[in-house]
Structure formats: C-alpha cells, structure tokens
N, C-alpha and C positions, 0 to 999 in steps of 0.2 A: 186913208183910204188905197193908200198902196197895197195893204196887205189885201185887203177887198177884190185889190185888181188880179194883183196874184191868186187868189183864193178861185177866181171866176178860171182863170186859165188854167189851174190844177184841177178844178172839176172837168173843163173840158176835155184836160187827158183821161180821169178816170173813166168818161162816156164812150172815149175812142176805143179805151179798153175791153170797156162793157161790150159795144159792138161787135170789139173783134171776139173778142169768148162767144158770143151769141152765135155769129156765124160759123165759127168752127166747133162748136157741140154735136157729139154724135144724138142721132135724136131716134137710132133704130129701133133700140133696147128701154124699155122703160120697168123702173122700180115699181113692186107694190102699192108701193104707197101712193103712185101718182094717181091713182085711180081713188084713194080713200081720203086725202084731203080734202077739206069742204075749202077750198079755193074762193068761195064766198066772203069767208070771213078777210075785214080789214087790219086784222093783225095775228101772224102765223109765226110758228116758233119751230124750227126742227131741231132735235136733237142727236147724235150718235157717234160714236166712234170713228176713229179716221179709216179710211179706204172703206166707208161703205156706201159713199156716193151721196152726197147730199149735195156738193154743188153742182154734180151734172143733173141732178133730180131739180134742183132749182132755175138752174138755166135753160133744161129743156120745159118747164114750163113755161118761163119767161119767152122764150123763144114762140111758143105758140101765140100770144097774146097780138103779136104781130107790131109792134109799136116804135116808132120812132125812138134815138137812143135819150131825145130827152126827156122821151113821156114814160119808158120802162129803163130801167137800167140797175148794174148788178154793182156796187161797191162791195170790196174784201177788205177788211176792217184790220187785218195784217199789214193793208198796205202801206207803203213811208209817209204819204201824206198827212193820214191820222197820227201820226206823231207829234205833228206841226200844228194841225187845225183840226177842231172839233166837230165833231160829228152832227152836231144839231143845226151848227152852220153852213155844211153841207146840205143836209137837208133841207134847210131855208130854202138856199141857193137853186136848190131841185125843184121844186116845190113853187118856187117865185116865177120858175120858166118853163112852167104848166108841166112838171112831172105829176105821175097819177099811181107808178108802181115803182117801187121800191127795195132791191132783195138786196138784203147785208149778211156777207159770209162772214164766218169766224169773229161773233160780235164778243167768244172769252177772249179776245185780245185786245180789248181799248177796255182802259178804263172807266167804268161807270158808264157802263153802256145799258143796262137796264132803263137808268134813270131818266136816259137820253131819249132812249127808244121812247120810253112811257111817254115823257114829254110831246115828244113829235107826235104820237098816235095821237094825243090830245089837241095839240097846236093845229092841224091840218089835217082837218078830218075828210076832204076828199083823197087823201092818200091810202092807199093799200102798202103796208111792211109786212115783208116777209123777213125772216131770218134763220140763222143757222146757227150752231156752236155744239162745242163738246159735250160728248155724252156726260161727263163729270160738273159740266154746268144745271145746277138742281135748280130747280123751281123756290124751291127756301130762300136758295141766294139772290133773288130776284126780289124788288120792293112788293110788297103784298097788291100795290094796286097792278103792276105789271102783271103779275101771276091771273091775276083774276080777269085781265084784260086781254090776253095772247093765249088761241089757240095751238095745245103743243101737241107734237108729234116727235116719237123716237125711230129711226131707220134702223134698223137690225143690221146685219150681212146676210147675205143672197141665201135662200130656201135653195134645197134642192131644185124644185120646178124651175125658179129665178136661173139659177145656173143652166138648168136644159135649155131655157128660152135665149140666155143669152149667147150661149155658144150653137146655137142654132141647130140642135138636138134634138127639140119638143118641144109643141107648144101645147102647156095640159092646162084647165081650169083649175082655181083655186080651190080644195075641199076643203068644208066646214068638218071638225072636230066630230061634233056629232052623228054627223053624216056620213061620216067614214067609222065610225064606231057600232051604230045603227044597218047601216046599209051596206056594207064595205064591196057588197058585187056590185052594185050601181057605179063605184069608183071603176071596179076592174071595168065597166064596159067603155069607157072615157079613155081607156088607155087600150091602144093597138097591139093587137095579138100577137104582131111582130116584135112590138120593141123589147129590146134586152136591157133592162135597169141595171143591172150589176155591175158594167165594165164603166159605166157612167157612174153610178153611186161611188165606185170606189175611187176615180178620181177626183169629185168633189169632196169627197172626205180627206181627200191627203191637198188639197189646192183652193176648193171651191168658195169661201167666204167672203174674200173682198175682191169688189169688183175688177180694181186698177190691176192687181194682181194677175192676172189673167191675161195680160198681154204677153208676161214672162214667164212662162209657167216653171220654165228650169229653175229660175234665181227665185221661187217663192218662199222656201224657209230661210233664205238667207235676209231677203228682206222685210221677210216676218218679224225676225231680231231685229231691226232696223225698228222698225213701227212700235216694237213692244218699248224698245230703248227711247223713240222718241215720245211716246205716250208718257212714261213712267218723268222722263228729265223734262221736259215742254210742259206739256198737257198738263199733268197733276203740279206741276208749281202756281195753279191757279185754284188750288184747293184752300182756302182759307185755315189756318190751324196746322197745317203739312209743314215741316220742315222740311224741302226737299234736300237739303245738304243728307239726308238720308235715304237718296234715292239708289245709290248704291244697295243697299240697304234691302229695298223695294225688290228692287230684279231680283236679289239673291233666293228672296222669298219667294217669289213669281217660280223659279227654275225649282229651290225645292220641291215646291208644290208639283209640280211639270212631270216630276219626276217618280213622282207616287200615289198620282189620282187614281181612283177618289179619295180624296185624303181627308181620313178624321184629324179632325185638328187638335194636339196636344199644346197649349198654349207655352207651357213651361220649357219643353223640348224644343220649340220654334223658336223661341226665344232667346235658349243656351244655342240654338244654330247659325243664328244671324244675327245675334248680339242686340236685338232689340227688344226695349224692353216691353217686361210682359203685358202692362197696361196700356199699352201703345198696340198691341199686334190686332187686337179688335176690330180698333178703328183705322186699321190699314189695309188690313182686310176689306172693310166696307168700301174704302176708297177703290181699291182695285177692283172690287165691280163695278162700283158708279162708274170706270174709266173700261169697260165691258173686257176685261182680262180675267179674272174670274168668277166665277158662279156661284154663289153660297145658297146651299138648301137645306131649310131647317125641319125639324120634326110636323107634321103631320096635327093638326091640332090646336097647335101652341100659338099665343100672338106673339108677332116676330117684332118686338123690340128692335130698334135702330143700331144697337151693339151688342143683340145677342150673338151668344156662340152658336154656328152653324152645326150643323151635324155631319154635311159633308163639303167638302169644296171640289167644283172640278174647273178644268181651264174655261174658258166660255164657249171656245165652237173646235172642231175637230182639226179646222187648219192651225190655229193657235198648237192646240196636241201633239200634230205632226211634227213641227217643225222646233216646238222647245224638247220635247221628252230627249234624252240621250238616247234611247236605246228601242230596240222595236216595242211599239205600244202594245199595250196587250187590249184583244178583237174586243171585248167587254166593257172597256173604259172608253173604246173609240163610239158602240152603238150607245152606252149612256150620254155622251157628251152629245152626241147628234140629237138623240132623243129630245135632251131637256134645251137646246141650242133651240130648235123648229116649235117647241110645245110655249117655253116660256114668252115668245112675242106676244102672244094673246091669253094665255093662262097661266095658271097658279098652279105651282108643282112642290109637291112636297116628299117627305121620307114617310111612308107606313109604317106598321107595324110588320105586316105582310104584304109581301112583293116590293117590286124595284121602287116604283111610284107612282103617287096616288093624284089625279089632276081635277082641278076645281073641288078638291073634299070628296068628289063623287067616284071617278074612274078609275079602277087601279089596274096596274100595266106591270108584269113583269118581264124584263128585258132578254135576249139571248142568242142562242143561233140554235142549230137541226138538234142537238142534245136539249136544247131546255123544254120541259113541259109545264103542266101548270098547276102541279101537285102543290105549289106553296100556296097559290090562291084559289084553290078550287071551291073553297067554300062560301068564295067573296065576293057579295052578289057587283053586278059589273064590273068585271075583271075581266083582264085579255093577258094575254100571251103576246109579244112581240118579237118576231124573228128575222134576222137578217139573209137566211140563207132561203127566203119562199119569196116567189112573184106576185104571188096570188094571194089573196085571204082563202084561210081552209079554218069554216067552222069559228072559232072564237080566238083564232089567231092569226094575227096582223102581219104581213109584210113592213120590214124596216123602215124602208125606203115612202112608202105610203104617207109616212107622216110628215115628211119633205114637201109635198105638194099644199101645206094649207095657211102658206103665205104668199 
C-alpha cells in the first residue's frame, strides 16, 4: 500500500508539471501538421527528428482542449518517475481518476513502451493517447497490434513557408505541387508584389530548419553540431543491432559526407577512411537517414531494397549542410538539398537518367542558377527548370523558393 500512496503523490507532481507546461506553451505559431492530424483518432503517434517541435505541437493541441489537469495531461517518459514506476500503472491511476486525454512524450526512452501503450489503448476505451518519439522509432519495432492501431505522422523541419510565418514576415497559403506546376501564375497571384523573397530565403537556407534554434540565430551552427552529436550518441543508441561504441565513427562518416555532398558512395573508400567494415556501411547510412541526418536518393525505376546502396547521399537539410561543411558550400548543393528537403515530405524523389530529380515518377526537374537552361531535359515530357535567381515563374522555369510553400 505504501508504494501506491507514494505513486499517487508522484502522479500529482506529474500533473502539476503538465499544468505548468500548458500555461507556458507558446500558441501563436502552429506547425502545418496541426491541421493535418486526425485528432478524433483515439491513438495517434508523431515521430520526427530532435528540434522539429513535436512537444510544442502536442502541448498546443492539449491546451486547446481546455481540460483540467486530471482530465488532460502531458507525461514525458524520460522523467525520473518512470525509472521507478511503470507506465501502465500511471495510466491506470490517471484513468481511474477521470482522465480523458494523455499525451506521452519521448516514448522511445521507456523500455517496452509499445506493448504498454497498446495494452492501455485496449484496456481503457475512454482514453485518448497521443505519443511522440524519435524519428529513429520505426513502426517495425512496434508490436504488430500497436502499428495497426496507431495513426502515425512524421514532423519534418520547418518549410520556408513556415519559417516566414514563424518569423512574422509573411503568411502564405500552402501550395499543392500539381497546382504549382500546372498553374504557377496562380501561385504568383497569392504573393504580394512588394514581397522580396531572396533576403529571407538566404537566411532560411542558413538556419531556418529547426524552430528552437531561431531563438538564438548567432549560435545556430554551434548548436547544430551539438544536436548532431546528441542524435548519434543518445538517440541512435535505441536502434537494435547498432553498436553505440561506433558513435565516433558515425560522426566521422557524417563529416566526411558533409564535405563532399552530393556524395556518390564508394563503400570501399568510405570503409578505409572511417574504419567501419564495408558490410556495416550500408546499414549505418540507413540508420543515419532514419535519424534524419542524411538523405539517401536512389535511381528512378529501381525497387528500393532496405539496404540498397543509394545513387547519391545528401545531408537532410540546408541548416545541417551550412553548419557541418568546413568551407563555403557549393551553391548547387544548397539548391538541391533544399529542393529535396521540401519535396520528400509528401513526394517520392529519385535520380533520373536525364535531369537532376524525378518526382513521383512523373515530373522531371533540373535545378540551377541563372546560367541553367533546359537543354538536358528539353525533350522530356513534364520537365521543368527550377532556378534560384527567379522571383516569379517564366514559362517552364520555376522559382526555387516556390517549392518552400508546399507544406
């Protein structure tokens, strides 16, 4: 009985922490996913890389429900409470006391989280559970029953559109890719004629991916390096089959790729430079993609086996690229990295025989600056030039920054 009495006190403290967080969560800016999630579902999961705003997203929604702390609460599973008590017992106490909505953050920090959440979902039919986890948290690592029950979402970094909104610069509507391609002048009509995109676009490419970093723009690149180290040394320790003693080699692998992106992988050379066994390199590259540090792009038309060697490797976004590259980054690499970062959220992107990228096996794009023309793709149907020096669309040539309005 004593341990249960102690547990009640601890849960009261968790509820107090939850109420405090809800009182102080910023509510002005909302991520795009806030509108996309089907909140009526009884079991929802949101995964994503560190720093993308998962916790804030769910706290904002929970605050909107306007429930007292014992009816709607937020528990972080990296709280010391959960080193002593089991999640299922805390959920039981919360539900027994009339709890209706429970937000569980950082579930990957808790052993056996998937089974316990599945059981709570089944045992307490009046309870809605929404959980967050690392981007490394794969559905395949869940129990089959949970993966069938949970409605899963992924939260990427900020789009250029979201960056403009968060910084109070402009509020533009989301643009569908098909609409952007088929009627780019309609997109132009949504943009005020006095808006000058390029100064803001340059700032975004330097530091605009992670919401929490915009509070301290001068220290962005230093904090990005800290973020990368934390992801590799802490988050990736959760991956089954990964020997975390190789964290230093993984960091070395990231930095080697960062100096050469877009990187065409030569596994033998990489193995020699990092001292990682050649047979381990492909799995490691895929782990780093799961961690949303790298992006592996495969040839068009090929079925992508789990550990297939990619055609090219990019860093995940331009903020990472500018922070990790040791010298001035090639402008073409920045353009391509941005394009991939914005398109892969909702679309499949591959490397075609002609052109830079093919999207959804349909649209071919050549990415470039003012000297880029359509010569390489002029005979390919549904092909487009994308240029970073344009403010507005001209014929089949589209402004690169328009692709930052997709989400």
